[in-house]
VEXFIMI-257589 format. One record per atom (N, C-alpha, C, CB): residue in three letters; atom name; x, y, z. Coordinates in steps of 0.1 Angstrom, whole numbers, plus 5000, padded with zeros to 4 digits. Each point is the difference from the previous one (the first is absolute). Last residue first. Glycine has a CB too. Example, Ala and Ser with C-alpha at 12.3 -4.5 7.8 and 13.67 -1.06 7.14 Angstrom:
2
atom aa = SER, at = N, xx = 5128, yy = 4978, zz = 5071
atom aa = SER, at = CA, xx = 5009, yy = 5011, zz = 5000
atom aa = SER, at = C, xx = 4992, yy = 5011, zz = 5008
atom aa = SER, at = CB, xx = 5012, yy = 4994, zz = 4978
atom aa = ALA, at = N, xx = 4991, yy = 4949, zz = 5021
atom aa = ALA, at = CA, xx = 4991, yy = 5012, zz = 5000
atom aa = ALA, at = C, xx = 5009, yy = 5012, zz = 5000
atom aa = ALA, at = CB, xx = 4981, yy = 4988, zz = 5012
//
This chain:
90
atom aa = GLU, at = N, xx = 6347, yy = 1871, zz = 8994
atom aa = GLU, at = CA, xx = 4986, yy = 4997, zz = 4996
atom aa = GLU, at = C, xx = 5000, yy = 4990, zz = 4989
atom aa = GLU, at = CB, xx = 4994, yy = 5023, zz = 5006
atom aa = ASN, at = N, xx = 5046, yy = 4996, zz = 5015
atom aa = ASN, at = CA, xx = 4994, yy = 4989, zz = 5007
atom aa = ASN, at = C, xx = 4985, yy = 4997, zz = 4996
atom aa = ASN, at = CB, xx = 5014, yy = 5006, zz = 5019
atom aa = LEU, at = N, xx = 5012, yy = 5031, zz = 4964
atom aa = LEU, at = CA, xx = 5006, yy = 4987, zz = 4996
atom aa = LEU, at = C, xx = 4994, yy = 4988, zz = 5007
atom aa = LEU, at = CB, xx = 5021, yy = 5013, zz = 4996
atom aa = VAL, at = N, xx = 4964, yy = 5031, zz = 5015
atom aa = VAL, at = CA, xx = 4997, yy = 4997, zz = 4986
atom aa = VAL, at = C, xx = 5006, yy = 4987, zz = 4995
atom aa = VAL, at = CB, xx = 4999, yy = 5024, zz = 4995
atom aa = ALA, at = N, xx = 5011, yy = 4991, zz = 5048
atom aa = ALA, at = CA, xx = 4985, yy = 4997, zz = 5000
atom aa = ALA, at = C, xx = 4997, yy = 4996, zz = 4985
atom aa = ALA, at = CB, xx = 4995, yy = 5016, zz = 5020
atom aa = ARG, at = N, xx = 5048, yy = 4999, zz = 4988
atom aa = ARG, at = CA, xx = 4998, yy = 4987, zz = 5006
atom aa = ARG, at = C, xx = 4986, yy = 4996, zz = 4999
atom aa = ARG, at = CB, xx = 5019, yy = 5004, zz = 5016
atom aa = GLU, at = N, xx = 4992, yy = 5039, zz = 4970
atom aa = GLU, at = CA, xx = 5006, yy = 4990, zz = 4991
atom aa = GLU, at = C, xx = 4998, yy = 4986, zz = 5005
atom aa = GLU, at = CB, xx = 5017, yy = 5017, zz = 4992
atom aa = PHE, at = N, xx = 4970, yy = 5018, zz = 5036
atom aa = PHE, at = CA, xx = 4991, yy = 4999, zz = 4988
atom aa = PHE, at = C, xx = 5005, yy = 4990, zz = 4990
atom aa = PHE, at = CB, xx = 4994, yy = 5024, zz = 5003
atom aa = GLU, at = N, xx = 5033, yy = 4985, zz = 5034
atom aa = GLU, at = CA, xx = 4988, yy = 4993, zz = 5005
atom aa = GLU, at = C, xx = 4990, yy = 4999, zz = 4988
atom aa = GLU, at = CB, xx = 5003, yy = 5009, zz = 5023
atom aa = GLN, at = N, xx = 5036, yy = 5016, zz = 4969
atom aa = GLN, at = CA, xx = 5003, yy = 4986, zz = 5002
atom aa = GLN, at = C, xx = 4988, yy = 4992, zz = 5004
atom aa = GLN, at = CB, xx = 5023, yy = 5007, zz = 5007
atom aa = VAL, at = N, xx = 4972, yy = 5039, zz = 4989
atom aa = VAL, at = CA, xx = 5002, yy = 4994, zz = 4987
atom aa = VAL, at = C, xx = 5003, yy = 4985, zz = 5002
atom aa = VAL, at = CB, xx = 5009, yy = 5023, zz = 4991
atom aa = LEU, at = N, xx = 4987, yy = 5002, zz = 5048
atom aa = LEU, at = CA, xx = 4987, yy = 4999, zz = 4994
atom aa = LEU, at = C, xx = 5002, yy = 4993, zz = 4986
atom aa = LEU, at = CB, xx = 4992, yy = 5020, zz = 5012
atom aa = TYR, at = N, xx = 5048, yy = 4991, zz = 5011
atom aa = TYR, at = CA, xx = 4992, yy = 4989, zz = 5007
atom aa = TYR, at = C, xx = 4987, yy = 4998, zz = 4993
atom aa = TYR, at = CB, xx = 5011, yy = 5006, zz = 5022
atom aa = ASN, at = N, xx = 5014, yy = 5030, zz = 4963
atom aa = ASN, at = CA, xx = 5007, yy = 4987, zz = 4996
atom aa = ASN, at = C, xx = 4992, yy = 4989, zz = 5007
atom aa = ASN, at = CB, xx = 5022, yy = 5011, zz = 4998
atom aa = VAL, at = N, xx = 4964, yy = 5031, zz = 5014
atom aa = VAL, at = CA, xx = 4997, yy = 4998, zz = 4986
atom aa = VAL, at = C, xx = 5006, yy = 4986, zz = 4996
atom aa = VAL, at = CB, xx = 4999, yy = 5025, zz = 4995
atom aa = SER, at = N, xx = 5012, yy = 4990, zz = 5047
atom aa = SER, at = CA, xx = 4986, yy = 4996, zz = 5000
atom aa = SER, at = C, xx = 4996, yy = 4997, zz = 4986
atom aa = SER, at = CB, xx = 4995, yy = 5015, zz = 5019
atom aa = LYS, at = N, xx = 5048, yy = 5002, zz = 4988
atom aa = LYS, at = CA, xx = 4999, yy = 4987, zz = 5005
atom aa = LYS, at = C, xx = 4986, yy = 4995, zz = 4999
atom aa = LYS, at = CB, xx = 5019, yy = 5004, zz = 5016
atom aa = ASP, at = N, xx = 4989, yy = 5040, zz = 4972
atom aa = ASP, at = CA, xx = 5006, yy = 4992, zz = 4991
atom aa = ASP, at = C, xx = 4999, yy = 4985, zz = 5004
atom aa = ASP, at = CB, xx = 5016, yy = 5018, zz = 4993
atom aa = ILE, at = N, xx = 4969, yy = 5014, zz = 5037
atom aa = ILE, at = CA, xx = 4991, yy = 5000, zz = 4989
atom aa = ILE, at = C, xx = 5006, yy = 4990, zz = 4989
atom aa = ILE, at = CB, xx = 4992, yy = 5024, zz = 5004
atom aa = ASN, at = N, xx = 5035, yy = 4986, zz = 5033
atom aa = ASN, at = CA, xx = 4989, yy = 4991, zz = 5004
atom aa = ASN, at = C, xx = 4990, yy = 4999, zz = 4988
atom aa = ASN, at = CB, xx = 5003, yy = 5006, zz = 5024
atom aa = ALA, at = N, xx = 5032, yy = 5025, zz = 4971
atom aa = ALA, at = CA, xx = 5005, yy = 4986, zz = 4999
atom aa = ALA, at = C, xx = 4990, yy = 4990, zz = 5004
atom aa = ALA, at = CB, xx = 5022, yy = 5009, zz = 5006
atom aa = GLN, at = N, xx = 4966, yy = 5036, zz = 4998
atom aa = GLN, at = CA, xx = 5002, yy = 4996, zz = 4985
atom aa = GLN, at = C, xx = 5005, yy = 4986, zz = 4999
atom aa = GLN, at = CB, xx = 5004, yy = 5024, zz = 4994
atom aa = ALA, at = N, xx = 4993, yy = 4994, zz = 5049
atom aa = ALA, at = CA, xx = 4987, yy = 4997, zz = 4995
atom aa = ALA, at = C, xx = 5001, yy = 4996, zz = 4985
atom aa = ALA, at = CB, xx = 4990, yy = 5017, zz = 5016
atom aa = LYS, at = N, xx = 5049, yy = 4998, zz = 5004
atom aa = LYS, at = CA, xx = 4996, yy = 4987, zz = 5006
atom aa = LYS, at = C, xx = 4987, yy = 4996, zz = 4995
atom aa = LYS, at = CB, xx = 5013, yy = 5005, zz = 5020
atom aa = GLN, at = N, xx = 5002, yy = 5037, zz = 4968
atom aa = GLN, at = CA, xx = 5008, yy = 4990, zz = 4993
atom aa = GLN, at = C, xx = 4996, yy = 4986, zz = 5005
atom aa = GLN, at = CB, xx = 5019, yy = 5017, zz = 4997
atom aa = SER, at = N, xx = 4961, yy = 5019, zz = 5024
atom aa = SER, at = CA, xx = 4995, yy = 4999, zz = 4987
atom aa = SER, at = C, xx = 5008, yy = 4990, zz = 4992
atom aa = SER, at = CB, xx = 4994, yy = 5024, zz = 5001
atom aa = MET, at = N, xx = 5020, yy = 4987, zz = 5042
atom aa = MET, at = CA, xx = 4988, yy = 4992, zz = 5001
atom aa = MET, at = C, xx = 4994, yy = 4998, zz = 4986
atom aa = MET, at = CB, xx = 4995, yy = 5010, zz = 5023
atom aa = ALA, at = N, xx = 5044, yy = 5016, zz = 4981
atom aa = ALA, at = CA, xx = 5003, yy = 4987, zz = 5004
atom aa = ALA, at = C, xx = 4987, yy = 4991, zz = 5000
atom aa = ALA, at = CB, xx = 5020, yy = 5008, zz = 5013
atom aa = ILE, at = N, xx = 4976, yy = 5038, zz = 4980
atom aa = ILE, at = CA, xx = 5006, yy = 4994, zz = 4988
atom aa = ILE, at = C, xx = 5003, yy = 4985, zz = 5003
atom aa = ILE, at = CB, xx = 5010, yy = 5023, zz = 4994
atom aa = ALA, at = N, xx = 4974, yy = 5003, zz = 5042
atom aa = ALA, at = CA, xx = 4989, yy = 4998, zz = 4990
atom aa = ALA, at = C, xx = 5006, yy = 4994, zz = 4987
atom aa = ALA, at = CB, xx = 4988, yy = 5020, zz = 5009
atom aa = ASN, at = N, xx = 5042, yy = 4991, zz = 5026
atom aa = ASN, at = CA, xx = 4992, yy = 4989, zz = 5004
atom aa = ASN, at = C, xx = 4989, yy = 4997, zz = 4989
atom aa = ASN, at = CB, xx = 5004, yy = 5006, zz = 5024
atom aa = LYS, at = N, xx = 5023, yy = 5032, zz = 4970
atom aa = LYS, at = CA, xx = 5008, yy = 4987, zz = 4998
atom aa = LYS, at = C, xx = 4991, yy = 4988, zz = 5003
atom aa = LYS, at = CB, xx = 5022, yy = 5013, zz = 5005
atom aa = GLU, at = N, xx = 4959, yy = 5029, zz = 5004
atom aa = GLU, at = CA, xx = 5001, yy = 4998, zz = 4985
atom aa = GLU, at = C, xx = 5008, yy = 4987, zz = 4997
atom aa = GLU, at = CB, xx = 4999, yy = 5024, zz = 4996
atom aa = GLY, at = N, xx = 4999, yy = 4991, zz = 5049
atom aa = GLY, at = CA, xx = 4987, yy = 4995, zz = 4995
atom aa = GLY, at = C, xx = 5000, yy = 4997, zz = 4986
atom aa = GLY, at = CB, xx = 4989, yy = 5013, zz = 5017
atom aa = ASP, at = N, xx = 5049, yy = 5006, zz = 5001
atom aa = ASP, at = CA, xx = 4999, yy = 4987, zz = 5005
atom aa = ASP, at = C, xx = 4987, yy = 4994, zz = 4995
atom aa = ASP, at = CB, xx = 5014, yy = 5005, zz = 5020
atom aa = ASN, at = N, xx = 4993, yy = 5040, zz = 4971
atom aa = ASN, at = CA, xx = 5009, yy = 4992, zz = 4992
atom aa = ASN, at = C, xx = 4999, yy = 4985, zz = 5004
atom aa = ASN, at = CB, xx = 5015, yy = 5019, zz = 4998
atom aa = VAL, at = N, xx = 4961, yy = 5012, zz = 5028
atom aa = VAL, at = CA, xx = 4994, yy = 4999, zz = 4987
atom aa = VAL, at = C, xx = 5009, yy = 4991, zz = 4991
atom aa = VAL, at = CB, xx = 4990, yy = 5023, zz = 5002
atom aa = ILE, at = N, xx = 5026, yy = 4987, zz = 5041
atom aa = ILE, at = CA, xx = 4988, yy = 4991, zz = 5001
atom aa = ILE, at = C, xx = 4994, yy = 4998, zz = 4986
atom aa = ILE, at = CB, xx = 4995, yy = 5009, zz = 5023
atom aa = LYS, at = N, xx = 5040, yy = 5021, zz = 4980
atom aa = LYS, at = CA, xx = 5005, yy = 4987, zz = 5002
atom aa = LYS, at = C, xx = 4988, yy = 4990, zz = 5001
atom aa = LYS, at = CB, xx = 5020, yy = 5009, zz = 5013
atom aa = ASP, at = N, xx = 4971, yy = 5037, zz = 4984
atom aa = ASP, at = CA, xx = 5006, yy = 4995, zz = 4987
atom aa = ASP, at = C, xx = 5004, yy = 4986, zz = 5002
atom aa = ASP, at = CB, xx = 5007, yy = 5023, zz = 4994
atom aa = ARG, at = N, xx = 4978, yy = 4998, zz = 5045
atom aa = ARG, at = CA, xx = 4989, yy = 4998, zz = 4991
atom aa = ARG, at = C, xx = 5005, yy = 4994, zz = 4986
atom aa = ARG, at = CB, xx = 4987, yy = 5019, zz = 5011
atom aa = GLU, at = N, xx = 5045, yy = 4995, zz = 5020
atom aa = GLU, at = CA, xx = 4994, yy = 4988, zz = 5005
atom aa = GLU, at = C, xx = 4988, yy = 4996, zz = 4991
atom aa = GLU, at = CB, xx = 5007, yy = 5005, zz = 5023
atom aa = GLU, at = N, xx = 5015, yy = 5036, zz = 4969
atom aa = GLU, at = CA, xx = 5009, yy = 4989, zz = 4997
atom aa = GLU, at = C, xx = 4993, yy = 4987, zz = 5004
atom aa = GLU, at = CB, xx = 5020, yy = 5015, zz = 5003
atom aa = LEU, at = N, xx = 4957, yy = 5023, zz = 5009
atom aa = LEU, at = CA, xx = 5000, yy = 4998, zz = 4985
atom aa = LEU, at = C, xx = 5009, yy = 4989, zz = 4996
atom aa = LEU, at = CB, xx = 4995, yy = 5024, zz = 4997
atom aa = ILE, at = N, xx = 5006, yy = 4989, zz = 5048
atom aa = ILE, at = CA, xx = 4987, yy = 4994, zz = 4997
atom aa = ILE, at = C, xx = 4999, yy = 4997, zz = 4985
atom aa = ILE, at = CB, xx = 4989, yy = 5012, zz = 5019
atom aa = LYS, at = N, xx = 5048, yy = 5011, zz = 4996
atom aa = LYS, at = CA, xx = 5001, yy = 4986, zz = 5004
atom aa = LYS, at = C, xx = 4987, yy = 4993, zz = 4997
atom aa = LYS, at = CB, xx = 5016, yy = 5007, zz = 5019
atom aa = GLU, at = N, xx = 4986, yy = 5039, zz = 4973
atom aa = GLU, at = CA, xx = 5008, yy = 4993, zz = 4990
atom aa = GLU, at = C, xx = 5001, yy = 4985, zz = 5004
atom aa = GLU, at = CB, xx = 5013, yy = 5021, zz = 4996
atom aa = GLU, at = N, xx = 4964, yy = 5008, zz = 5033
atom aa = GLU, at = CA, xx = 4993, yy = 4998, zz = 4988
atom aa = GLU, at = C, xx = 5008, yy = 4992, zz = 4990
atom aa = GLU, at = CB, xx = 4987, yy = 5022, zz = 5004
atom aa = GLY, at = N, xx = 5034, yy = 4991, zz = 5036
atom aa = GLY, at = CA, xx = 4989, yy = 4990, zz = 5002
atom aa = GLY, at = C, xx = 4993, yy = 4997, zz = 4988
atom aa = GLY, at = CB, xx = 4998, yy = 5007, zz = 5023
atom aa = VAL, at = N, xx = 5032, yy = 5028, zz = 4975
atom aa = VAL, at = CA, xx = 5007, yy = 4987, zz = 5001
atom aa = VAL, at = C, xx = 4990, yy = 4989, zz = 5002
atom aa = VAL, at = CB, xx = 5021, yy = 5012, zz = 5010
atom aa = LYS, at = N, xx = 4962, yy = 5031, zz = 4990
atom aa = LYS, at = CA, xx = 5004, yy = 4996, zz = 4987
atom aa = LYS, at = C, xx = 5008, yy = 4987, zz = 5000
atom aa = LYS, at = CB, xx = 5002, yy = 5024, zz = 4994
atom aa = PHE, at = N, xx = 4984, yy = 4995, zz = 5047
atom aa = PHE, at = CA, xx = 4989, yy = 4995, zz = 4992
atom aa = PHE, at = C, xx = 5004, yy = 4996, zz = 4986
atom aa = PHE, at = CB, xx = 4985, yy = 5016, zz = 5013
atom aa = SER, at = N, xx = 5048, yy = 5004, zz = 5014
atom aa = SER, at = CA, xx = 4996, yy = 4987, zz = 5005
atom aa = SER, at = C, xx = 4988, yy = 4994, zz = 4993
atom aa = SER, at = CB, xx = 5009, yy = 5007, zz = 5022
atom aa = ASP, at = N, xx = 5004, yy = 5036, zz = 4967
atom aa = ASP, at = CA, xx = 5010, yy = 4991, zz = 4996
atom aa = ASP, at = C, xx = 4997, yy = 4986, zz = 5004
atom aa = ASP, at = CB, xx = 5017, yy = 5018, zz = 5001
atom aa = GLN, at = N, xx = 4956, yy = 5017, zz = 5014
atom aa = GLN, at = CA, xx = 4998, yy = 4997, zz = 4986
atom aa = GLN, at = C, xx = 5010, yy = 4990, zz = 4995
atom aa = GLN, at = CB, xx = 4991, yy = 5023, zz = 4997
atom aa = ALA, at = N, xx = 5013, yy = 4991, zz = 5047
atom aa = ALA, at = CA, xx = 4988, yy = 4992, zz = 4999
atom aa = ALA, at = C, xx = 4998, yy = 4997, zz = 4985
atom aa = ALA, at = CB, xx = 4990, yy = 5011, zz = 5020
atom aa = ALA, at = N, xx = 5045, yy = 5018, zz = 4990
atom aa = ALA, at = CA, xx = 5003, yy = 4986, zz = 5004
atom aa = ALA, at = C, xx = 4988, yy = 4991, zz = 4999
atom aa = ALA, at = CB, xx = 5017, yy = 5010, zz = 5016
atom aa = LYS, at = N, xx = 4977, yy = 5036, zz = 4975
atom aa = LYS, at = CA, xx = 5008, yy = 4993, zz = 4989
atom aa = LYS, at = C, xx = 5004, yy = 4986, zz = 5004
atom aa = LYS, at = CB, xx = 5009, yy = 5023, zz = 4994
atom aa = HIS, at = N, xx = 4968, yy = 5003, zz = 5038
atom aa = HIS, at = CA, xx = 4991, yy = 4997, zz = 4988
atom aa = HIS, at = C, xx = 5008, yy = 4993, zz = 4989
atom aa = HIS, at = CB, xx = 4987, yy = 5021, zz = 5006
atom aa = ALA, at = N, xx = 5037, yy = 4994, zz = 5031
atom aa = ALA, at = CA, xx = 4992, yy = 4989, zz = 5004
atom aa = ALA, at = C, xx = 4990, yy = 4996, zz = 4989
atom aa = ALA, at = CB, xx = 5001, yy = 5007, zz = 5024
atom aa = ASP, at = N, xx = 5027, yy = 5031, zz = 4971
atom aa = ASP, at = CA, xx = 5008, yy = 4988, zz = 5000
atom aa = ASP, at = C, xx = 4991, yy = 4987, zz = 5003
atom aa = ASP, at = CB, xx = 5021, yy = 5014, zz = 5007
atom aa = ILE, at = N, xx = 4959, yy = 5029, zz = 4996
atom aa = ILE, at = CA, xx = 5003, yy = 4997, zz = 4986
atom aa = ILE, at = C, xx = 5008, yy = 4987, zz = 4999
atom aa = ILE, at = CB, xx = 5001, yy = 5024, zz = 4994
atom aa = GLU, at = N, xx = 4990, yy = 4992, zz = 5048
atom aa = GLU, at = CA, xx = 4987, yy = 4995, zz = 4994
atom aa = GLU, at = C, xx = 5003, yy = 4996, zz = 4985
atom aa = GLU, at = CB, xx = 4987, yy = 5015, zz = 5016
atom aa = ALA, at = N, xx = 5048, yy = 5004, zz = 5008
atom aa = ALA, at = CA, xx = 4998, yy = 4987, zz = 5005
atom aa = ALA, at = C, xx = 4987, yy = 4994, zz = 4994
atom aa = ALA, at = CB, xx = 5011, yy = 5006, zz = 5022
atom aa = GLN, at = N, xx = 5000, yy = 5039, zz = 4969
atom aa = GLN, at = CA, xx = 5009, yy = 4991, zz = 4993
atom aa = GLN, at = C, xx = 4998, yy = 4985, zz = 5004
atom aa = GLN, at = CB, xx = 5017, yy = 5019, zz = 4998
atom aa = LYS, at = N, xx = 4959, yy = 5015, zz = 5025
atom aa = LYS, at = CA, xx = 4996, yy = 4999, zz = 4986
atom aa = LYS, at = C, xx = 5008, yy = 4990, zz = 4992
atom aa = LYS, at = CB, xx = 4992, yy = 5024, zz = 5002
atom aa = LEU, at = N, xx = 5021, yy = 4985, zz = 5042
atom aa = LEU, at = CA, xx = 4988, yy = 4992, zz = 5000
atom aa = LEU, at = C, xx = 4994, yy = 4999, zz = 4985
atom aa = LEU, at = CB, xx = 4995, yy = 5008, zz = 5024
atom aa = ILE, at = N, xx = 5042, yy = 5020, zz = 4984
atom aa = ILE, at = CA, xx = 5004, yy = 4986, zz = 5002
atom aa = ILE, at = C, xx = 4988, yy = 4991, zz = 4999
atom aa = ILE, at = CB, xx = 5019, yy = 5008, zz = 5015
atom aa = GLU, at = N, xx = 4974, yy = 5038, zz = 4982
atom aa = GLU, at = CA, xx = 5006, yy = 4995, zz = 4988
atom aa = GLU, at = C, xx = 5004, yy = 4985, zz = 5002
atom aa = GLU, at = CB, xx = 5009, yy = 5023, zz = 4994
atom aa = ARG, at = N, xx = 4973, yy = 5000, zz = 5043
atom aa = ARG, at = CA, xx = 4990, yy = 4998, zz = 4989
atom aa = ARG, at = C, xx = 5006, yy = 4994, zz = 4988
atom aa = ARG, at = CB, xx = 4987, yy = 5019, zz = 5009
atom aa = ALA, at = N, xx = 5043, yy = 4993, zz = 5025
atom aa = ALA, at = CA, xx = 4992, yy = 4988, zz = 5004
atom aa = ALA, at = C, xx = 4989, yy = 4997, zz = 4989
atom aa = ALA, at = CB, xx = 5005, yy = 5005, zz = 5025
atom aa = GLU, at = N, xx = 5020, yy = 5034, zz = 4971
atom aa = GLU, at = CA, xx = 5008, yy = 4989, zz = 4996
atom aa = GLU, at = C, xx = 4993, yy = 4987, zz = 5004
atom aa = GLU, at = CB, xx = 5021, yy = 5013, zz = 5004
atom aa = ALA, at = N, xx = 4958, yy = 5027, zz = 5008
atom aa = ALA, at = CA, xx = 5000, yy = 4999, zz = 4986
atom aa = ALA, at = C, xx = 5008, yy = 4987, zz = 4995
atom aa = ALA, at = CB, xx = 4998, yy = 5026, zz = 4998
atom aa = ARG, at = N, xx = 5003, yy = 4984, zz = 5048
atom aa = ARG, at = CA, xx = 4987, yy = 4996, zz = 4996
atom aa = ARG, at = C, xx = 4999, yy = 4998, zz = 4985
atom aa = ARG, at = CB, xx = 4990, yy = 5011, zz = 5020
atom aa = ALA, at = N, xx = 5049, yy = 5008, zz = 4997
atom aa = ALA, at = CA, xx = 4999, yy = 4986, zz = 5004
atom aa = ALA, at = C, xx = 4987, yy = 4994, zz = 4996
atom aa = ALA, at = CB, xx = 5015, yy = 5004, zz = 5019
atom aa = ASP, at = N, xx = 4991, yy = 5042, zz = 4975
atom aa = ASP, at = CA, xx = 5008, yy = 4993, zz = 4991
atom aa = ASP, at = C, xx = 5000, yy = 4985, zz = 5002
atom aa = ASP, at = CB, xx = 5015, yy = 5019, zz = 4998
atom aa = SER, at = N, xx = 4963, yy = 5009, zz = 5033
atom aa = SER, at = CA, xx = 4994, yy = 5001, zz = 4987
atom aa = SER, at = C, xx = 5007, yy = 4991, zz = 4989
atom aa = SER, at = CB, xx = 4991, yy = 5023, zz = 5006
atom aa = ILE, at = N, xx = 5030, yy = 4983, zz = 5036
atom aa = ILE, at = CA, xx = 4988, yy = 4992, zz = 5002
atom aa = ILE, at = C, xx = 4992, yy = 4999, zz = 4986
atom aa = ILE, at = CB, xx = 4999, yy = 5006, zz = 5025
atom aa = ARG, at = N, xx = 5037, yy = 5023, zz = 4977
atom aa = ARG, at = CA, xx = 5005, yy = 4986, zz = 5000
atom aa = ARG, at = C, xx = 4988, yy = 4991, zz = 5002
atom aa = ARG, at = CB, xx = 5022, yy = 5008, zz = 5010
atom aa = LYS, at = N, xx = 4968, yy = 5037, zz = 4992
atom aa = LYS, at = CA, xx = 5005, yy = 4997, zz = 4986
atom aa = LYS, at = C, xx = 5004, yy = 4985, zz = 5000
atom aa = LYS, at = CB, xx = 5007, yy = 5024, zz = 4996
atom aa = ASN, at = N, xx = 4982, yy = 4994, zz = 5046
atom aa = ASN, at = CA, xx = 4988, yy = 4998, zz = 4992
atom aa = ASN, at = C, xx = 5004, yy = 4996, zz = 4986
atom aa = ASN, at = CB, xx = 4988, yy = 5017, zz = 5014
atom aa = LYS, at = N, xx = 5047, yy = 4995, zz = 5014
atom aa = LYS, at = CA, xx = 4994, yy = 4988, zz = 5004
atom aa = LYS, at = C, xx = 4988, yy = 4997, zz = 4992
atom aa = LYS, at = CB, xx = 5008, yy = 5004, zz = 5023
atom aa = ALA, at = N, xx = 5012, yy = 5037, zz = 4969
atom aa = ALA, at = CA, xx = 5009, yy = 4989, zz = 4995
atom aa = ALA, at = C, xx = 4994, yy = 4986, zz = 5004
atom aa = ALA, at = CB, xx = 5020, yy = 5015, zz = 5001
atom aa = GLU, at = N, xx = 4959, yy = 5023, zz = 5017
atom aa = GLU, at = CA, xx = 4998, yy = 5000, zz = 4985
atom aa = GLU, at = C, xx = 5008, yy = 4988, zz = 4994
atom aa = GLU, at = CB, xx = 4995, yy = 5025, zz = 5000
atom aa = ILE, at = N, xx = 5012, yy = 4985, zz = 5045
atom aa = ILE, at = CA, xx = 4986, yy = 4994, zz = 4998
atom aa = ILE, at = C, xx = 4997, yy = 4998, zz = 4985
atom aa = ILE, at = CB, xx = 4993, yy = 5011, zz = 5022
atom aa = ALA, at = N, xx = 5047, yy = 5011, zz = 4989
atom aa = ALA, at = CA, xx = 5001, yy = 4986, zz = 5004
atom aa = ALA, at = C, xx = 4987, yy = 4993, zz = 4998
atom aa = ALA, at = CB, xx = 5018, yy = 5006, zz = 5017
atom aa = GLU, at = N, xx = 4983, yy = 5040, zz = 4976
atom aa = GLU, at = CA, xx = 5008, yy = 4993, zz = 4989
atom aa = GLU, at = C, xx = 5001, yy = 4985, zz = 5003
atom aa = GLU, at = CB, xx = 5013, yy = 5021, zz = 4996
atom aa = ASP, at = N, xx = 4968, yy = 5007, zz = 5037
atom aa = ASP, at = CA, xx = 4991, yy = 4999, zz = 4989
atom aa = ASP, at = C, xx = 5007, yy = 4993, zz = 4988
atom aa = ASP, at = CB, xx = 4989, yy = 5021, zz = 5007
atom aa = VAL, at = N, xx = 5037, yy = 4989, zz = 5030
atom aa = VAL, at = CA, xx = 4990, yy = 4990, zz = 5004
atom aa = VAL, at = C, xx = 4990, yy = 4997, zz = 4988
atom aa = VAL, at = CB, xx = 5002, yy = 5006, zz = 5025
atom aa = MET, at = N, xx = 5028, yy = 5029, zz = 4971
atom aa = MET, at = CA, xx = 5008, yy = 4988, zz = 4999
atom aa = MET, at = C, xx = 4990, yy = 4988, zz = 5003
atom aa = MET, at = CB, xx = 5021, yy = 5012, zz = 5007
//
């Protein structure tokens, strides 16, 4: 009877250790998955921010190009007027 009790105790200890190993293994798996999910969310946010910066940059470049084109037109008109004035004043 004592031997059976010792054997039962040892079995419970062995079972508890096995269960603890499984719990630790599952915790590692869960932690790894949580880290990957967190990394993925961070990466997505970075990509969204990058896209926003690129789009804003493109819009600014277009606006500057249009402004430069308008300035070129004004400059050409000014030069033509000055040329005509110089020719007419001669």
